[in-house]
N, C-alpha and C positions, 0 to 999 in steps of 0.2 A: 673491807676492802672489796670481797665479789659485791657489794653492792656499788662502789664508786665503778668497778670495771662494766656491772650491767646499764648501769645510770650513763656512763661517756658511750657503751657501746648502743644505746639507744638515742642518743644525742648525735650520734654519727653518723644516722641513717642506717641503725640495725647491723651496719657490717663487721663482721667479726675478724679481728686480726689474727687471730688465732685458729682459723679456721683452716684446715689443709685446703690448696688448691687443688688436688686431686679428690675432694671428696664427691662422691657419688659415680667414681671412673669405674668400680666393679659394675655395678646396676649398669650402667654406658653401654660397658664391654659385651654386657651379657645380654644387652637387648640389641645389639649393633649381631651379635652372633646368632641368635635368633632371628634377626630378619635377613642375613645373607643365607641360612637352611633353608626357610621358607622362601624367600625369592628363588633359589636354585631349584627348589621342588614346584614352584610355579611354572617355572621354564618347561617343563615337562609335563603340564598339567591341560587338559582339554579347556575350551572355553568354558565348556558348561557345567565342567565340576570346579570352577575356581571359586565359586562364594564362597566356599568353608577355608578356603586358602588367604583368601581376600579379608574375610573375618577375622581370618590369625594376625594379621597385620594391622587390621584396626586396632584390634585386643594391647597388640604391642605397641603400638602409639598412643594409646591411653595408658600403658604402663610408663611410659617415657614421660608423660606430663605429669603424672605423679612422685616421680624421683626427687630428691632434694640431692642437687650439686651444690658445689662451691660457685662462688661468685666468678672466678675464673673460666669453669665448664659451663655457667649459663648460655655465653652465645653459642659453644657448641652447640647445646642442647637445641638450643632453638634451631639453628642449622638443619640439623638432623632430623626436627621436628617438622619444617619446611619439606626438607625432602621426602620423610615418608609420605606426607601430604600429596606429594607431587605424585607419587609411585603410587600409590592408592588409587587416586583420580584416574591415571591413566588405567589401571587395573578396570575399574568400575566405567570406564568408557568402551571401552575394549566389550568386556562383558556384555555390554546395551549395543554393541557396533556400532557405536558412536565416534570410534576413534581415528579422526584423518590420519595420513601419512603426515601432513604438517605438521599438526599439532603435536603427536608423538615425538617427533625430530628436535622440535623447538622446545618441550618438555626436558625432555633427554638429555639437551645442551644444559639447562636449567640445573637438573638434577646432578650433572657430573660436578655442576660448581658449587652445588651446595655440598655434597659430600667431601668435594676437596677443601670447603671452607672446613666443614665440621673436622675434618682429620688435622688439618693446620692449626686451626685452634685447640682442639684435643691436646695435640703434642705439647702445645706452649706451656701447658699447666701440668703435664705429668713429665716431663723432659725428656720424650721419646723422641 
C-alpha cells in the first residue's frame, strides 16, 4: 500500500495530501521573532555599528531559505523572504550613504504590503 501511495504522490507532482498545512510554522515564527528583535536593536544602532546587525539579518534570511514549509505556507514564506530582502537592501544603502528619501518611502510602502501579505497568507494555513 505504501508503494502505491508514494507512486501516486510522485505522479501528482509530489504534493503530499497528508502534510500538515502548518508544517514549518514554528520555524517561521522563530525567524520572524528573531527578525523583529534584531530590527528593534538596529533602530537604536549608529550607522557605523550596523554591519554586524545587518549580517545577522542576512543570516536569518538564509535560515528562512532552508526551512521546509508546507505547500500552504510556501507563498507566505516567499512574501517574508521578499520583505527581508527589501529591508536588508535599505540598511545596506543607508550604510553606504546611498539611501534617498524617495527610495526609502517607496520601499517601506512595498515592505508593508509584503509583511501584510505574509501575515494574511500565514493565517490561512494556521487558522489564526
